[in-house]
C-alpha positions in Angstrom: -132.6 112.0 -92.1 -133.5 112.8 -88.5 -135.1 116.1 -87.6 -134.4 117.5 -84.2 -137.6 118.5 -82.6 -138.3 122.2 -82.1 -135.4 123.4 -84.2 -136.3 122.2 -87.7 -132.7 121.2 -88.4 -131.8 118.0 -90.2 -129.0 115.8 -89.0 -127.7 112.6 -90.4 -127.9 111.0 -87.0 -128.5 111.9 -83.3 -126.2 110.1 -80.9 -127.4 109.2 -77.4 -125.7 110.6 -74.3 -122.8 108.7 -72.8 -123.2 108.0 -69.1 -119.6 106.9 -68.5 -116.2 107.6 -70.2 -115.7 105.3 -73.2 -112.6 103.7 -74.6 -112.4 102.7 -78.3 -109.9 102.0 -81.1 -110.4 104.7 -83.6 -107.8 103.7 -86.3 -105.9 100.5 -87.0 -103.1 100.0 -89.5 -101.5 96.7 -90.2 -98.8 95.3 -92.6 -99.2 91.9 -94.3 -96.2 89.7 -94.9 -96.1 89.7 -98.7 -92.6 89.4 -100.2 -92.3 90.2 -103.9 -95.7 91.8 -104.1 -94.3 95.2 -104.7 -94.5 96.3 -108.3 -91.1 97.9 -108.2 -89.5 94.9 -106.4 -90.8 92.4 -108.9 -90.0 94.4 -112.0 -86.2 94.6 -112.3 -86.3 96.5 -115.6 -88.5 99.2 -114.4 -88.6 102.2 -116.9 -92.0 103.7 -116.8 -91.7 107.5 -116.2 -95.4 108.2 -116.7 -96.6 105.2 -114.8 -98.6 103.6 -117.7 -97.3 100.1 -117.2 -97.6 100.2 -113.4 -101.1 101.6 -113.7 -102.1 98.8 -116.0 -100.8 96.2 -113.5 -102.6 97.8 -110.6 -105.8 97.9 -112.7 -105.5 94.1 -113.2 -105.2 93.7 -109.4 -108.2 95.8 -108.8 -110.4 93.9 -111.3 -109.2 90.6 -109.7 -110.2 91.7 -106.2 -113.5 93.3 -107.5 -114.4 89.9 -109.0 -113.2 88.0 -105.9 -115.6 89.8 -103.4 -118.4 91.0 -105.8 -120.9 88.5 -104.3 -120.3 90.0 -100.8 -121.1 93.5 -101.9 -124.6 94.7 -101.3 -126.4 97.4 -103.5 -125.9 99.9 -100.7 -122.1 99.2 -100.5 -121.8 99.4 -104.3 -122.5 103.1 -104.1 -119.7 103.6 -101.6 -117.1 101.4 -103.2 -114.0 103.3 -103.9 -112.2 103.6 -107.3 -108.6 103.8 -108.1 -107.3 107.2 -107.5 -105.1 108.3 -110.3 -102.9 111.4 -109.9 -100.3 113.0 -112.1 -98.6 114.6 -109.1 -97.7 111.3 -107.3 -97.9 107.6 -108.0 -98.8 106.8 -104.4 -102.5 107.1 -105.0 -102.5 104.6 -107.8 -101.8 101.8 -105.3 -105.0 102.3 -103.2 -108.1 100.1 -103.2 -110.8 101.4 -101.0 -114.1 99.9 -100.0 -116.4 100.8 -97.1 -113.7 102.8 -95.3 -111.2 100.0 -95.6 -108.0 101.3 -97.4 -105.6 98.8 -98.9 -102.3 99.9 -100.3 -100.1 97.7 -102.5 -96.4 98.4 -102.5 -95.8 100.2 -99.2 -92.4 101.7 -100.2 -91.4 103.4 -103.3 -87.9 103.6 -104.7 -85.9 106.6 -103.6 -83.7 108.7 -105.9 -80.5 108.8 -103.9 -77.2 110.6 -104.6 -74.3 108.1 -104.7 -70.5 108.3 -105.3 -68.2 105.8 -107.0 -67.1 104.5 -103.5 -70.6 103.7 -102.5 -72.4 100.5 -103.1 -76.1 100.0 -102.9 -78.6 97.8 -104.9 -80.1 100.1 -107.4 -82.1 100.6 -110.5 -80.8 102.9 -113.2 -78.7 103.3 -116.3 -75.4 104.9 -117.3 -77.1 108.2 -117.7 -78.3 108.1 -114.1 -74.9 107.1 -112.9 -73.2 110.0 -114.8 -75.5 112.4 -113.0 -74.6 110.7 -109.7 -78.2 109.7 -108.9 -79.7 106.2 -108.9 -82.8 104.5 -107.5 -82.2 102.8 -104.2 -83.7 99.3 -103.9 -86.0 98.6 -101.0 -86.2 95.0 -100.0 -89.5 95.1 -98.1 -91.3 91.9 -97.1 -94.4 93.7 -95.9 -95.7 95.2 -99.1 -99.5 95.2 -98.3 -100.8 97.9 -96.0 -104.4 97.8 -94.6 -106.0 100.6 -92.7 -109.5 101.1 -91.3 -111.5 102.4 -88.4 -113.1 99.5 -86.4 -115.9 101.7 -85.4 -116.9 102.4 -89.0 -115.8 99.4 -91.0 -116.0 95.6 -90.8 -112.8 93.8 -91.9 -114.9 90.6 -92.5 -116.3 92.3 -95.7 -112.9 91.7 -97.5 -112.3 88.2 -96.0 -111.9 86.5 -99.4 -109.2 89.2 -100.4 -107.4 88.6 -97.1 -107.5 84.9 -97.5 -105.8 85.3 -100.9 -102.9 87.0 -99.2 -102.7 84.1 -96.6 -102.7 81.4 -99.4 -100.2 83.3 -101.4 -97.6 84.3 -98.8 -98.2 82.2 -95.5 -96.1 79.2 -96.7 -93.0 81.4 -96.8 -93.2 82.8 -93.3 -93.5 82.0 -89.6 -97.0 82.4 -88.5 -96.0 84.9 -85.8 -94.6 87.2 -88.4 -97.6 87.3 -90.8 -99.3 90.4 -89.4 -97.7 93.5 -87.9 -99.7 96.4 -86.3 -97.9 99.6 -87.2 -100.4 102.3 -86.0 -103.3 102.3 -83.6 -105.3 105.3 -82.3 -106.8 104.9 -78.8 -109.8 107.1 -78.2 -111.0 108.2 -74.7 -114.3 110.0 -74.8 -115.5 112.0 -71.8 -119.2 113.1 -71.5 -118.1 115.9 -69.2 -116.2 119.2 -69.5 -112.5 118.8 -70.1 -110.3 121.8 -70.6 -107.7 120.8 -73.3 -105.5 123.6 -72.1 -104.9 121.8 -68.8 -103.9 118.5 -70.4 -100.2 117.7 -70.6 -98.2 114.9 -72.2 -94.9 114.6 -70.3 -91.6 114.3 -72.3 -93.3 115.6 -75.5 -91.1 118.2 -77.1 -93.6 119.8 -79.5 -96.8 121.5 -78.4 -99.5 123.3 -80.5 -102.7 125.0 -79.4 -105.6 125.9 -81.6 -108.7 127.8 -80.7 -110.9 130.9 -81.4 -112.9 133.4 -79.5 -114.4 130.8 -77.3 -111.1 129.6 -76.1 -108.8 126.6 -76.8 -110.5 123.9 -78.9 -107.7 121.5 -79.8 -104.2 120.8 -78.3 -101.5 118.7 -79.9 -98.7 117.2 -77.9 -95.7 115.7 -79.8 -94.7 115.6 -83.4 -97.0 114.0 -86.0 -94.3 111.5 -87.0 -93.2 110.7 -83.4 -93.9 107.2 -81.9 -96.6 108.6 -79.6 -98.5 111.8 -79.8 -101.6 113.1 -78.0 -104.5 115.1 -79.3 -107.4 116.6 -77.2 -110.4 118.1 -79.0 -114.1 118.7 -78.9 -115.6 115.5 -80.4 -119.1 116.9 -80.2 -118.1 119.9 -82.4 -116.3 117.6 -84.9 -119.4 115.3 -85.2 -121.6 118.3 -86.1 -119.3 120.1 -88.5 -117.6 117.2 -90.2 -120.4 114.5 -90.3 -123.6 116.5 -89.6 -124.1 114.2 -86.6 -125.6 115.7 -83.4 -124.4 114.5 -80.1 -127.4 115.1 -77.8 -125.3 115.5 -74.6 -123.8 118.8 -73.3 -120.2 117.7 -73.6 -118.1 115.2 -75.5 -114.4 115.7 -75.3 -111.9 113.2 -76.8 -108.4 112.5 -75.5 -106.7 110.6 -78.4 -103.4 108.8 -78.2 -101.9 108.1 -81.6 -99.3 105.3 -81.6 -96.9 104.5 -84.4 -95.9 101.5 -82.3 -95.0 98.2 -84.1 -96.1 94.9 -82.5 -97.3 91.6 -83.8 -101.0 90.9 -83.9 -100.9 88.1 -81.3 -99.1 90.3 -78.8 -100.2 93.3 -76.7 -98.8 96.8 -77.0 -96.5 97.8 -74.2 -98.0 101.2 -73.5 -100.4 100.7 -70.6 -97.9 101.2 -67.8 -95.2 103.2 -69.7 -96.9 105.7 -72.1 -100.3 106.5 -70.7 -99.1 107.6 -67.3 -97.4 110.4 -69.1 -100.8 112.0 -69.6 -101.6 114.6 -67.0 -105.1 116.3 -66.6 -105.0 119.2 -64.2 -107.7 120.7 -62.2 -108.2 124.4 -62.9 -110.0 125.1 -59.6 -107.3 123.9 -57.3 -105.4 126.6 -55.3 -101.8 125.8 -54.5 -101.3 128.7 -52.1 -98.5 130.1 -54.2 -99.9 133.3 -55.9 -97.4 133.0 -58.8 -98.4 129.4 -59.5 -102.1 130.2 -59.1 -101.7 133.1 -61.6 -100.0 130.9 -64.0 -102.9 128.4 -63.8 -105.4 131.2 -64.5 -103.4 132.0 -67.6 -103.2 128.3 -68.5 -106.9 128.0 -68.7 -106.9 130.3 -71.8 -103.5 129.7 -73.3 -102.5 126.2 -72.2 -100.5 125.1 -69.2 -97.2 124.6 -71.1 -97.5 128.0 -72.6 -98.1 129.5 -69.2 -95.1 127.9 -67.7 -92.8 128.2 -70.7 -91.2 131.5 -69.7 -90.3 130.4 -66.3 -86.8 129.1 -65.6 -86.7 125.3 -65.9 -86.0 124.7 -62.3 -88.9 126.9 -61.2 -91.2 125.3 -63.8 -90.4 121.8 -62.6 -90.7 122.8 -59.0 -94.2 124.2 -59.6 -95.2 121.2 -61.6 -94.0 118.8 -59.0 -95.9 120.6 -56.2 -99.0 120.8 -58.4 -98.9 117.2 -59.2 -98.7 116.3 -55.6 -101.7 118.5 -54.7 -103.8 117.8 -57.9 -106.9 115.6 -57.4 -108.2 114.2 -60.8 -111.6 115.3 -61.6 -112.1 112.7 -64.4 -111.0 109.1 -64.8 -107.5 108.9 -66.1 -107.1 107.4 -69.7 -104.6 104.9 -68.3 -107.2 103.5 -66.0 -109.7 103.3 -68.8 -107.2 101.5 -71.1 -106.2 98.9 -68.5 -109.9 98.1 -67.7 -111.2 98.0 -71.2 -108.4 97.2 -73.7 -108.6 93.4 -73.7 -112.5 93.6 -74.1 -112.1 95.9 -77.1 -109.1 94.6 -78.7 -109.5 90.8 -78.5 -112.8 90.7 -80.4 -111.4 92.9 -83.1 -108.2 90.8 -83.2 -110.2 87.6 -83.6 -112.2 89.1 -86.4 -109.0 90.1 -88.2 -107.5 86.6 -87.8 -110.7 84.9 -89.0 -110.9 87.2 -92.1 -107.4 86.0 -93.0 -108.4 82.4 -92.5 -106.8 81.7 -89.2 -108.4 80.3 -86.1 -107.6 82.8 -83.3 -106.8 80.3 -80.5 -104.6 78.2 -82.8 -102.9 81.2 -84.3 -102.0 82.8 -80.9 -100.6 79.5 -79.6 -98.5 78.8 -82.7 -97.4 82.4 -82.9 -96.0 82.5 -79.4 -94.2 79.2 -80.1 -92.8 80.5 -83.4 -91.7 83.7 -81.9 -89.3 81.8 -79.6 -87.5 80.1 -82.6 
């Protein structure tokens, strides 16, 4: 534990001050090509309402993986190794294996109880009793049945290299190399060691908008629906460090602009967001005067309630006219996230991508060359 001098408070860690804005990958989710690995897909006579038989099979997988990587686990990691999460409310948690903040899920899709008629035809599980009620289980033929998720800033994917090599040896022979790994979610974090007013950040073309705050003003702003392909969150990272992890950031400010992407792309490719999605982010300057008293008043309100809320009651033509004129006059006070992304993405992503490929047993240079060739087949 570290004790901050002069205050007598104990913190888990004290972070140094950032001198420049920083770009990082905060969350990464990938799907592994693994046909037939789903418990439901491989068990054509599934009839296990309480999940006892499925739980037994999952326990066998967990023991196998525990034995596979036990020599790589230090005493410190043994204290943080996750266990199977059993739940009577949902079977989803029975499929999770967690170690050092790396989450592995077996069977990424569960069967769905779907209403059907005699005229419909789908591949299903069920019996005559289900059919009489008009409901049967829909069959999911999913070739990507292993889901891996982790934060590259907190976890090292190399720790479970033996487990990942097992997936490659088991499933690689049945697939094109370019199709073996798919990225399905990635969170891009832009940290600013300077004051950023989240109320004056806009994400163009996002329909949903939510503002959270207290007596000290707006603290967090959400742009876009949680399940949409792209959504933006702006929040006080310094406050989150302190309240959630008991970590003190020693600088005066640390604001995070986080772009959450449910964007599917193969691991050897690059996401197409640098020149299409990131330019949708707008960061306005509260101190700029337009000369239009109505617009200036709206900007004063926006500082406390958010720019979208301040302009929401205006007619659409007036709102767009004000925004257009303000965008032309606005001078950025901080470096735009799009510029940070274009300058730093390759330097951040390529080392992590190479680490992922080596953990699976691929040589990065060979993988990418073959993957590009296979993708043209």
